[in-house]
C-alpha positions in Angstrom: -12.1 -18.9 10.5 -9.6 -16.1 11.2 -9.6 -12.7 10.1 -6.6 -9.9 10.6 -6.1 -6.3 9.2 -3.6 -3.6 9.7 -2.6 -0.3 8.4 0.6 0.3 7.7 2.1 4.1 7.6 4.5 4.5 4.6 7.7 6.6 4.5 7.6 9.5 2.0 10.1 7.9 -0.2 8.7 4.2 -0.3 6.6 4.6 -3.3 8.8 3.1 -5.5 9.3 -0.1 -3.1 5.6 -0.3 -2.9 5.4 -0.2 -6.6 8.3 -2.6 -7.0 6.6 -5.1 -4.7 3.2 -4.9 -6.3 4.9 -5.7 -10.1 6.7 -8.7 -8.3 3.5 -10.0 -6.9 2.0 -9.6 -10.2 4.8 -11.1 -12.3 4.6 -14.1 -9.8 1.0 -14.7 -9.4 1.1 -18.4 -9.5 3.4 -18.7 -6.6 1.5 -15.9 -4.8 -1.5 -17.9 -5.2 -0.1 -21.2 -4.1 1.1 -19.5 -1.1 -2.3 -18.1 -0.1 -3.8 -21.8 -0.7 -1.0 -23.1 1.7 -1.9 -20.6 4.1 -5.6 -21.5 3.9 -6.5 -17.9 2.9 -9.9 -17.3 1.4 -9.0 -13.6 1.0 -6.2 -11.3 1.1 -6.4 -7.9 -0.2 -4.1 -4.9 -0.1 -4.7 -1.2 -0.8 -2.8 2.0 -0.9 -4.7 4.7 0.8 -4.1 8.5 1.5 -5.5 9.7 5.0 -5.0 13.5 5.8 -2.2 13.7 3.3 -0.3 10.6 4.5 0.3 7.5 2.5 -0.8 4.1 4.1 -1.2 0.4 2.8 -4.4 -1.1 4.3 -4.3 -5.0 4.2 -7.0 -7.6 5.2 -7.0 -11.5 5.5 -9.2 -14.2 6.1 -8.3 -17.7 6.2 -10.0 -21.0 6.7 -7.7 -22.2 9.3 -7.7 -20.7 12.7 -3.8 -20.3 13.4 -2.9 -19.6 9.5 -3.7 -15.7 9.6 -0.2 -14.1 10.2 -0.3 -10.8 11.8 
């Protein structure tokens, strides 16, 4: 099993791009799920969070296959 996580600091003007990415993933859920299966992913989660007034994306991924968890 492989686990990876990251924190991505967002630029102030990136909200619309993040929203567009989220909407694309939601509209193409079948493809997104097929990709996760291909990667051997058990869990992939993304959260938009705010720390001290700064927006971030926090991500987490756990895969079954050791070399499939991309960082």
